[in-house]
N, CA, C and O atoms as a DFTB+ gen file, in Angstrom:
496 C
 N C O
     1  1      14.833     -12.912       0.788
     2  2      15.494     -11.969       1.926
     3  2      14.354     -11.221       1.963
     4  3      13.688     -11.029       0.946
     5  1      13.972     -10.644       3.361
     6  2      12.686      -9.920       3.490
     7  2      13.259      -8.738       4.800
     8  3      13.703      -8.983       5.921
     9  1      13.086      -7.767       4.285
    10  2      13.163      -6.581       5.438
    11  2      12.096      -5.949       5.710
    12  3      11.508      -5.293       4.850
    13  1      11.638      -6.063       7.087
    14  2      10.385      -5.326       7.372
    15  2      11.187      -3.806       7.770
    16  3      12.409      -3.676       7.695
    17  1      10.374      -2.860       8.143
    18  2      10.257      -1.221       8.339
    19  2       9.355      -0.942       9.357
    20  3       8.210      -0.598       9.061
    21  1       9.794      -1.065      10.798
    22  2       8.469      -0.716      11.064
    23  2       8.312       0.556      12.000
    24  3       9.445       1.011      11.844
    25  1       7.943       1.081      12.512
    26  2       7.784       2.547      13.851
    27  2       8.654       1.516      14.485
    28  3       8.593       0.297      14.651
    29  1       9.622       2.632      14.823
    30  2      10.749       1.915      15.870
    31  2      10.614       1.720      16.828
    32  3      11.553       1.335      17.525
    33  1       9.073       1.938      17.427
    34  2       8.515       1.964      18.871
    35  2       8.349       0.087      18.977
    36  3       8.451      -0.586      20.002
    37  1       8.102      -0.350      17.728
    38  2       7.498      -1.555      17.562
    39  2       8.620      -2.401      17.158
    40  3       8.318      -3.568      17.406
    41  1      10.056      -2.291      16.523
    42  2      10.788      -2.571      15.972
    43  2      11.800      -4.412      17.494
    44  3      12.354      -5.478      17.225
    45  1      11.506      -3.795      18.661
    46  2      12.190      -4.645      19.411
    47  2      11.026      -5.976      19.759
    48  3      11.408      -7.107      20.056
    49  1       9.268      -5.494      19.631
    50  2       8.560      -6.733      19.709
    51  2       8.394      -7.487      18.119
    52  3       7.783      -8.529      17.882
    53  1       9.029      -6.740      17.277
    54  2       9.281      -8.278      16.106
    55  2      10.227      -8.849      16.086
    56  3      10.257     -10.062      15.879
    57  1      11.550      -7.924      16.356
    58  2      12.581      -8.895      16.203
    59  2      12.500      -9.988      17.418
    60  3      13.316     -10.910      17.420
    61  1      11.586      -9.893      18.378
    62  2      11.369     -11.430      19.529
    63  2      10.442     -12.253      18.355
    64  3      10.681     -13.459      18.301
    65  1       9.764     -11.914      17.734
    66  2       9.041     -12.590      17.315
    67  2       9.282     -13.063      15.709
    68  3       8.379     -13.603      15.070
    69  1      10.850     -12.742      15.044
    70  2      10.681     -13.090      14.231
    71  2      11.333     -14.624      13.577
    72  3      11.427     -15.041      12.422
    73  1      11.674     -15.145      14.771
    74  2      11.493     -16.753      14.215
    75  2      10.353     -17.066      14.080
    76  3      10.288     -18.268      13.818
    77  1       9.579     -16.685      14.115
    78  2       8.035     -16.964      14.026
    79  2       7.283     -16.626      12.586
    80  3       6.414     -17.327      12.069
    81  1       7.969     -15.044      11.915
    82  2       7.628     -14.923      10.826
    83  2       8.446     -15.822       9.841
    84  3       7.995     -16.301       8.801
    85  1       9.332     -15.932      10.177
    86  2      10.737     -16.633       9.078
    87  2      10.315     -18.090       9.202
    88  3      10.982     -18.716       8.378
    89  1       9.762     -18.646       9.655
    90  2       9.047     -20.187       9.811
    91  2       7.462     -20.273       9.415
    92  3       6.758     -21.232       9.098
    93  1       7.159     -18.714       9.583
    94  2       5.616     -19.169       9.183
    95  2       5.362     -18.432       7.422
    96  3       4.347     -18.592       6.743
    97  1       6.605     -17.633       7.019
    98  2       6.635     -16.826       6.002
    99  2       7.564     -17.597       5.169
   100  3       7.713     -16.932       4.144
   101  1       8.312     -18.745       5.094
   102  2       9.213     -19.177       4.726
   103  2      10.277     -18.427       3.887
   104  3      10.752     -18.746       2.797
   105  1      10.467     -17.617       4.474
   106  2      11.455     -16.440       4.501
   107  2      12.807     -16.869       4.909
   108  3      12.874     -17.326       6.050
   109  1      14.274     -16.803       3.989
   110  2      15.636     -17.615       3.973
   111  2      15.980     -16.558       5.307
   112  3      16.299     -17.011       6.406
   113  1      15.873     -15.205       5.048
   114  2      16.771     -14.093       5.647
   115  2      15.785     -13.098       5.986
   116  3      15.223     -12.601       5.009
   117  1      15.363     -12.601       7.340
   118  2      14.950     -11.544       7.490
   119  2      15.611     -10.138       8.509
   120  3      16.532     -10.390       9.287
   121  1      15.210      -9.098       8.441
   122  2      15.473      -7.807       8.562
   123  2      14.529      -7.241       9.479
   124  3      13.424      -7.765       9.617
   125  1      14.828      -6.334      10.046
   126  2      13.798      -5.616      11.223
   127  2      15.090      -4.648      11.237
   128  3      16.176      -4.916      11.752
   129  1      14.641      -3.151      10.378
   130  2      15.545      -2.610      10.833
   131  2      14.069      -1.012      10.321
   132  3      13.499      -0.665       9.287
   133  1      14.077      -0.553      11.769
   134  2      12.873       0.966      11.447
   135  2      13.686       2.221      10.259
   136  3      13.305       3.379      10.087
   137  1      14.880       1.527       9.571
   138  2      15.660       3.113       8.723
   139  2      15.819       2.617       7.799
   140  3      16.673       3.245       7.173
   141  1      15.416       1.613       7.165
   142  2      15.326       0.504       5.852
   143  2      15.150       1.016       5.152
   144  3      14.372       1.926       5.437
   145  1      15.521       0.994       3.983
   146  2      15.001       1.929       2.665
   147  2      15.002       0.400       1.738
   148  3      15.597      -0.635       2.038
   149  1      13.906       0.727       0.226
   150  2      14.478       0.022      -0.465
   151  2      15.768      -0.323      -1.627
   152  3      16.555       0.483      -2.123
   153  1      15.717      -1.077      -1.742
   154  2      16.947      -1.261      -2.537
   155  2      16.646      -2.054      -4.278
   156  3      15.607      -2.684      -4.476
   157  1      17.362      -1.940      -5.024
   158  2      16.897      -1.740      -6.836
   159  2      16.371      -3.596      -6.797
   160  3      17.252      -4.391      -6.470
   161  1      15.368      -3.992      -7.041
   162  2      14.910      -5.047      -7.239
   163  2      14.112      -5.348      -6.224
   164  3      13.922      -6.554      -6.065
   165  1      13.587      -4.627      -5.492
   166  2      12.858      -5.147      -4.191
   167  2      11.787      -4.812      -4.478
   168  3      11.663      -3.718      -5.028
   169  1      10.588      -5.651      -4.204
   170  2       8.655      -5.405      -3.885
   171  2       8.845      -4.708      -2.881
   172  3       9.780      -5.053      -2.157
   173  1       8.015      -3.469      -2.479
   174  2       7.200      -2.889      -1.375
   175  2       6.125      -2.950      -1.402
   176  3       5.311      -2.816      -2.316
   177  1       6.000      -3.262       0.107
   178  2       4.318      -3.517       0.686
   179  2       3.956      -2.654       1.641
   180  3       4.638      -2.919       2.631
   181  1       3.152      -1.655       1.883
   182  2       2.859      -0.911       3.256
   183  2       1.435      -1.868       3.617
   184  3       0.437      -2.103       2.935
   185  1       1.893      -2.357       5.213
   186  2       0.681      -3.261       5.537
   187  2       0.162      -2.118       7.058
   188  3       0.781      -2.413       8.080
   189  1      -0.560      -1.283       7.170
   190  2      -0.810      -0.241       8.255
   191  2       0.153       0.763       7.971
   192  3       0.295       1.648       7.128
   193  1       0.944       0.206       9.242
   194  2       2.183       1.565       9.473
   195  2       3.514       0.452       9.225
   196  3       4.652       0.916       9.292
   197  1       3.320      -1.023       8.937
   198  2       4.554      -1.619       8.231
   199  2       4.925      -1.526       7.197
   200  3       3.919      -1.265       6.537
   201  1       5.983      -1.577       6.379
   202  2       6.491      -1.133       5.415
   203  2       7.372      -2.762       5.090
   204  3       8.006      -3.141       6.075
   205  1       7.443      -3.572       4.024
   206  2       7.354      -5.178       3.863
   207  2       8.445      -4.753       2.412
   208  3       7.956      -4.220       1.415
   209  1       9.740      -5.041       2.495
   210  2      10.042      -5.085       1.230
   211  2      11.192      -6.064       1.054
   212  3      12.329      -5.961       1.513
   213  1      10.508      -7.359       0.050
   214  2      11.059      -8.610      -0.592
   215  2      12.061      -8.134      -1.771
   216  3      11.785      -7.622      -2.856
   217  1      13.424      -8.500      -1.156
   218  2      14.353      -7.980      -1.810
   219  2      14.677      -9.187      -3.357
   220  3      14.567     -10.400      -3.180
   221  1      14.905      -8.847      -4.191
   222  2      15.805      -9.095      -5.830
   223  2      14.570     -10.126      -6.349
   224  3      14.837     -11.292      -6.637
   225  1      13.152      -9.578      -6.446
   226  2      11.704     -10.380      -6.949
   227  2      11.476      -9.323      -8.255
   228  3      11.052      -9.863      -9.277
   229  1      11.682      -8.104      -8.299
   230  2      10.969      -7.611      -9.189
   231  2      11.815      -6.896     -10.302
   232  3      12.983      -6.634     -10.014
   233  1      11.194      -6.446     -11.939
   234  2      12.603      -5.453     -12.618
   235  2      11.980      -4.220     -12.028
   236  3      10.801      -4.333     -11.692
   237  1      12.585      -3.036     -11.841
   238  2      12.091      -2.035     -11.998
   239  2      11.487      -1.194     -12.368
   240  3      10.739      -0.412     -11.781
   241  1      11.906      -1.340     -13.862
   242  2      11.062      -0.690     -14.903
   243  2       9.761      -1.537     -15.080
   244  3       8.642      -1.023     -15.072
   245  1       9.930      -2.515     -15.198
   246  2       8.412      -3.158     -15.110
   247  2       7.584      -3.014     -13.927
   248  3       6.422      -3.381     -14.102
   249  1       7.781      -2.710     -13.117
   250  2       7.106      -2.825     -11.760
   251  2       6.752      -1.228     -11.813
   252  3       5.707      -0.836     -11.293
   253  1       7.696      -0.270     -12.487
   254  2       7.099       1.287     -12.568
   255  2       6.127       1.179     -12.951
   256  3       5.244       1.843     -12.408
   257  1       5.632      -0.072     -14.547
   258  2       4.712       0.718     -15.222
   259  2       3.288      -0.170     -15.093
   260  3       2.194       0.079     -15.598
   261  1       3.695      -1.293     -14.237
   262  2       2.799      -1.859     -13.516
   263  2       1.869      -0.893     -12.834
   264  3       0.671      -0.870     -13.119
   265  1       2.477       0.013     -11.815
   266  2       2.504       0.947     -10.763
   267  2       2.096       2.033     -11.694
   268  3       1.369       2.249     -10.724
   269  1       1.963       2.474     -12.131
   270  2       1.240       3.568     -12.970
   271  2       0.262       2.915     -13.674
   272  3      -0.618       3.755     -13.860
   273  1      -0.018       2.010     -14.102
   274  2      -1.154       1.503     -14.760
   275  2      -2.261       1.514     -13.820
   276  3      -3.373       1.841     -14.235
   277  1      -2.015       1.061     -12.086
   278  2      -2.428       0.751     -11.159
   279  2      -3.133       2.275     -11.149
   280  3      -4.301       2.659     -11.222
   281  1      -1.923       2.906     -11.031
   282  2      -2.811       4.518     -10.364
   283  2      -3.710       5.323     -11.106
   284  3      -4.631       6.019     -10.680
   285  1      -3.193       5.077     -12.672
   286  2      -4.358       5.691     -13.617
   287  2      -6.007       4.974     -13.243
   288  3      -7.098       5.543     -13.270
   289  1      -5.653       3.417     -12.872
   290  2      -6.722       2.937     -12.773
   291  2      -7.911       3.629     -11.562
   292  3      -9.076       3.999     -11.707
   293  1      -7.219       3.603     -10.642
   294  2      -7.356       4.067      -9.209
   295  2      -7.784       5.670      -9.264
   296  3      -8.668       6.073      -8.508
   297  1      -7.068       6.636     -10.265
   298  2      -7.520       7.545     -10.325
   299  2      -8.987       8.295     -11.174
   300  3      -9.449       9.435     -11.129
   301  1      -9.291       7.389     -11.716
   302  2     -10.628       7.054     -12.640
   303  2     -11.376       6.911     -11.817
   304  3     -12.404       7.588     -11.823
   305  1     -11.082       5.793     -10.613
   306  2     -12.185       5.592      -9.798
   307  2     -12.865       6.419      -8.309
   308  3     -13.788       6.266      -7.508
   309  1     -11.594       7.469      -8.611
   310  2     -11.484       8.473      -7.649
   311  2     -12.385       9.405      -8.028
   312  3     -13.334       9.787      -7.344
   313  1     -12.088       9.785      -9.146
   314  2     -12.363      11.212     -10.015
   315  2     -14.122      10.875     -10.109
   316  3     -14.874      11.729      -9.638
   317  1     -14.799       9.440     -10.815
   318  2     -16.046       8.670     -10.374
   319  2     -16.773       9.283      -9.046
   320  3     -17.537      10.220      -8.815
   321  1     -16.141       8.275      -8.313
   322  2     -16.552       8.402      -7.216
   323  2     -16.891      10.061      -6.419
   324  3     -17.923      10.289      -5.788
   325  1     -15.756      11.083      -6.641
   326  2     -16.002      12.298      -6.478
   327  2     -16.800      12.771      -6.867
   328  3     -17.544      13.212      -5.991
   329  1     -17.324      13.079      -8.517
   330  2     -17.579      13.093      -9.174
   331  2     -19.133      13.443      -8.594
   332  3     -19.577      14.534      -8.237
   333  1     -19.996      11.725      -8.641
   334  2     -21.339      11.409      -7.642
   335  2     -21.429      12.292      -6.740
   336  3     -22.278      13.182      -6.795
   337  1     -20.389      12.153      -5.574
   338  2     -20.250      12.879      -4.081
   339  2     -20.716      14.344      -4.445
   340  3     -21.525      14.851      -3.669
   341  1     -20.480      14.763      -5.062
   342  2     -20.361      16.213      -5.508
   343  2     -21.699      16.737      -6.128
   344  3     -22.071      17.902      -5.985
   345  1     -22.330      15.877      -6.761
   346  2     -23.642      16.151      -7.065
   347  2     -24.449      16.242      -5.807
   348  3     -24.428      15.313      -5.000
   349  1     -25.070      17.186      -5.630
   350  2     -26.124      17.783      -4.711
   351  2     -27.570      16.298      -4.986
   352  3     -27.993      15.504      -4.146
   353  1     -27.908      16.426      -6.265
   354  2     -28.695      15.733      -6.527
   355  2     -28.476      14.390      -5.986
   356  3     -29.068      14.075      -4.953
   357  1     -27.869      13.749      -6.437
   358  2     -27.226      12.371      -6.033
   359  2     -27.330      12.212      -4.166
   360  3     -28.253      11.509      -3.756
   361  1     -26.758      12.609      -3.526
   362  2     -26.394      12.666      -2.152
   363  2     -27.871      13.165      -1.454
   364  3     -27.795      13.155      -0.226
   365  1     -29.459      13.682      -2.082
   366  2     -29.995      14.265      -1.535
   367  2     -31.139      12.941      -2.041
   368  3     -32.130      12.658      -1.367
   369  1     -30.876      12.434      -2.968
   370  2     -31.679      11.374      -3.484
   371  2     -31.446       9.915      -3.359
   372  3     -32.376       9.132      -3.168
   373  1     -30.405       9.607      -3.449
   374  2     -29.740       8.585      -3.002
   375  2     -29.668       8.023      -1.790
   376  3     -29.003       8.761      -1.062
   377  1     -30.152       6.773      -1.057
   378  2     -30.040       6.428      -0.113
   379  2     -29.261       6.339       0.701
   380  3     -28.275       5.879       0.125
   381  1     -28.937       6.536       2.120
   382  2     -27.971       6.818       2.905
   383  2     -26.997       6.039       2.865
   384  3     -25.797       6.294       2.765
   385  1     -27.621       4.911       2.957
   386  2     -26.461       3.311       2.803
   387  2     -25.742       3.361       1.410
   388  3     -24.557       3.027       1.441
   389  1     -26.223       3.696       0.279
   390  2     -25.571       3.744      -1.048
   391  2     -24.469       5.088      -0.944
   392  3     -23.287       5.054      -1.289
   393  1     -25.220       6.297      -0.357
   394  2     -24.468       7.484      -0.157
   395  2     -23.291       6.819       0.564
   396  3     -22.264       6.414       0.021
   397  1     -23.637       6.759       2.061
   398  2     -22.381       5.979       2.698
   399  2     -20.876       4.723       1.990
   400  3     -19.651       4.682       2.098
   401  1     -21.861       3.968       1.354
   402  2     -21.055       3.022       0.667
   403  2     -20.054       3.542      -0.286
   404  3     -19.088       2.793      -0.432
   405  1     -20.041       4.699      -1.010
   406  2     -19.816       5.243      -1.924
   407  2     -18.308       6.122      -1.731
   408  3     -17.244       6.284      -2.328
   409  1     -19.060       6.594      -0.369
   410  2     -18.121       7.395       0.495
   411  2     -16.613       6.184       1.431
   412  3     -15.540       6.638       1.830
   413  1     -16.987       4.911       1.520
   414  2     -16.225       3.924       1.820
   415  2     -15.069       3.699       1.128
   416  3     -13.905       3.505       1.479
   417  1     -15.845       3.788      -0.347
   418  2     -14.983       2.829      -1.296
   419  2     -14.212       4.245      -1.586
   420  3     -13.044       4.128      -1.957
   421  1     -14.685       5.438      -1.472
   422  2     -13.758       6.571      -1.947
   423  2     -12.773       6.749      -1.260
   424  3     -11.774       7.195      -1.825
   425  1     -12.726       6.462       0.172
   426  2     -11.605       6.456       1.481
   427  2     -10.671       5.000       1.245
   428  3      -9.518       5.080       1.670
   429  1     -10.946       4.096       0.806
   430  2     -10.587       2.589       0.332
   431  2      -9.661       2.818      -1.197
   432  3      -8.663       2.127      -1.404
   433  1     -10.122       3.838      -2.178
   434  2      -9.354       4.053      -3.082
   435  2      -8.660       5.087      -2.939
   436  3      -8.013       5.234      -3.977
   437  1      -8.374       6.129      -1.997
   438  2      -7.565       6.788      -1.893
   439  2      -6.232       6.438      -0.823
   440  3      -5.153       7.032      -0.837
   441  1      -6.594       5.391       0.030
   442  2      -5.873       4.947       0.627
   443  2      -4.725       3.653      -0.347
   444  3      -3.657       3.301       0.155
   445  1      -5.157       3.157      -1.606
   446  2      -4.886       2.412      -2.472
   447  2      -3.680       3.414      -2.716
   448  3      -2.592       3.086      -2.241
   449  1      -3.795       4.828      -3.544
   450  2      -3.650       5.761      -4.441
   451  2      -2.368       6.026      -3.622
   452  3      -1.328       5.811      -4.244
   453  1      -2.213       6.537      -2.090
   454  2      -1.497       6.868      -1.115
   455  2      -0.287       5.817      -1.289
   456  3       0.898       6.135      -1.391
   457  1      -0.837       4.421      -1.305
   458  2       0.210       3.714      -1.409
   459  2       0.774       3.137      -2.713
   460  3       1.838       2.518      -2.688
   461  1       0.089       3.323      -3.855
   462  2       1.015       3.556      -5.148
   463  2       2.054       4.592      -5.440
   464  3       3.228       4.429      -5.771
   465  1       1.344       5.740      -5.237
   466  2       2.408       7.022      -5.323
   467  2       3.275       7.049      -3.801
   468  3       3.751       8.093      -3.354
   469  1       3.357       6.027      -3.267
   470  2       4.904       5.487      -2.211
   471  2       5.547       4.739      -3.179
   472  3       6.544       5.094      -3.808
   473  1       5.067       3.899      -3.261
   474  2       5.565       2.823      -4.353
   475  2       6.006       3.170      -5.491
   476  3       7.029       2.591      -5.856
   477  1       5.648       3.787      -6.043
   478  2       6.141       4.740      -7.215
   479  2       7.437       5.686      -6.979
   480  3       8.465       5.658      -7.655
   481  1       7.213       6.381      -6.068
   482  2       8.569       7.264      -5.347
   483  2       9.642       6.466      -5.223
   484  3      10.576       6.586      -6.016
   485  1       9.671       5.347      -4.010
   486  2      10.732       4.799      -4.207
   487  2      11.465       3.780      -5.192
   488  3      12.464       3.074      -5.056
   489  1      10.334       4.041      -6.508
   490  2      11.281       3.191      -7.679
   491  2      12.130       4.785      -8.517
   492  3      13.076       4.759      -9.305
   493  1      11.517       5.802      -8.087
   494  2      12.161       6.514      -8.815
   495  2      13.935       6.633      -8.509
   496  3      14.638       7.347      -9.224
């Protein structure tokens, strides 16, 4: 069983295509609810502005530990990127494309961190 939590403005369009999503994803039961909340034992994933709950597939305690480890790893990566970018010697001497790539990597890590924090808050 899967529940999609879209923005209210997109819910009707998703409901119209629910039969396609159910068939393509091999989902037995699909609910589309802009007010949905995570239930115990449900995995949660945010994709853009859509949150997806897959019900009865995880152990909350194990998932909390896995997310904490992932968050710690991301935090280290964020700190490393921020340290390099805050060093004027690096930003002045490194080629522009290297600095730009590091900024992009930092932005990606920041998005991942936000998603992990959100997932952890739902498990609490």
